[in-house]
N, C-alpha and C positions, 0 to 999 in steps of 0.2 A: 622329600618335601618339595612342594611346588615352588617355582622361582620367586613369586612375590613374597611368600612367607619366609623363604630362605634369606632373601635380601633384608626382610624385616628383622629376623634374628641376628643377622650380621650387623645391622645398623644399631640395634639396641646394645649389642655387645660392645661395639665401637664407641658409642657415646658414653657408656658407663665404665669403660675399661680403667681409666685412671682416676675415677671418683672415689674418694674415701667415704666412710659412713657419714661423716660430718658434712661433706659436700652434698651427699644425697639427701640429707635432712634439711639443709638450708633452704629458705624460701623468703620471698618478699611478703610483707604483711598482706593477709587476705588471699594469697595465692598458694597453690600446691607446691610442695617440694618435689624434687626429682623422684624421690622414693614414692611419694604419693601418686605421681604421674605413672610410674611403673606399676604400682598396685592397681590403678585404674585400668591400664592396658591388660594386665594379668586377669583381672575380673572380666573384662570383655571377652578374652579368649575362653575362659572357663564357661561363661554363660552361653557363648555361641556353641561350644561343644555340647553343652547340656541340651540345647534346643535341637541341634542336629541329631542327638541321640533319640529324642522324642519323635523326630521325623522318621527315623528308622523303625522305632517301635510301633508307630502308627501304621506303617506299611504304605505310606503315600506322602507326597510333598505336603507341607503345611503352608499353603499360600492362599491369599485372597486376591481378587482383581485389583490391580494398582490404580490409584487415582492419577490424574494428570500431574499433580504436584509431585507425587512419588516418582513418576516416570522421569520427570525433569531432574529431580534431585539425584536419582540413580544414574542418569546419563552424565551429570556434572561430576559426580564422585567416582563412579566406576569407569566412565568413559574418558573424561578429561583429567581425572586425577586431582580434582579440586575439592577440598573439604568446605562445603558451603556453610556460611553463617556460624555465629557463636551459639552454642546450645549448652544447656546445663546437662551434665551427665546424669543418666538415670540412677536412681538410688542404689540399685543392686550393683552398679559399677563404681560407686564412690569409695575412696580409700577408707579403711577401717583400722589401720595401724598394723598391717602385716609386717613382720620383721624383714628388714632389707636383705639379710642373708638368704632367707627363704625365697624372696622375689628373684634375686639374682641367680640362685641355684635352679629355680624351677621354671622361669618364664619361657625359656627355649623349649622345654618339654611340653609346656601347655600349648605353645604354638604348634608343635609337632602333633600333639594329640588332637587339636582342633582340625588341622590339615587332614589327618587320617580319617576322622569321622566325616568330614566333607567328602573325601574321596569315596568312602563307603556309600554315601548317599548318591553320589554321581554314578557309581558302579551299578547301584540298584535301579535308579530312576532315569539316568541319562545325563550326560554332561551339558546338554543344551536346555534342560528342564529347569524352570524356576523351582527351587527346592524349599525355600523358607522365607518368611516375611522378616524384613528388618523394620523396626518400629518407625523409622523416618523414611527410608528408601523404598519400602514395600518389598514385593517378591524379587528375589535374586537367585541367579544360578550359583553354583559352587565357585566358578571363576570370578563372578562378581563379588561374592563374599570375600574371597581372598584379596581381591583388589581393594575392597572397602577397608579391610584390616591393614593393608599396606598404606593406603592414603591416610587413614586415621592414625596409624603408628607414626608415620612421617610427621604429621602435624604435632604430635606430642614429643617426638624426638627433637624437633626444632625448639620446643619449650625447654627440654632438658639441656640442649646446647646453650641456650640463653642463660639458664641458671648456672651452668658450668663456667661460662665466660664472666658472669657478673659476681663471682665469688670475691669476698672481701680480702 
């Protein structure tokens, strides 16, 4: 597994290590619980892997020309490591009540599967080639996709840490 995603799996394991099912389910009114945050992350990994699979099946990268706004957002996120602005999660990545045990047991495997399909696309099309469009950041290379998931994951790991600290 590439280093950013290995660090991500380690960070998720560390932040959830001592959390009980009750800890993972607890949340402030109107906010996601740690379990829901984990499910959101899980869904982003599975959806990214699905789209990279489509890229392989298509036989070419699935990209469009980036806008200036996308170039800036990609540079801030994948270059500087900053998650810009608060955004609502796309519907397909929102929690739907997946069992916590399943999330904890499978999230590392989903990250590994995502990394593997990104690597397959890099092997086929090149490591410096923009492979796939991100809906906000525009076209990204495999390395940029991994960095995006690291930055996005860190953003949510900090949320889980705050939930863990604020337990009653």
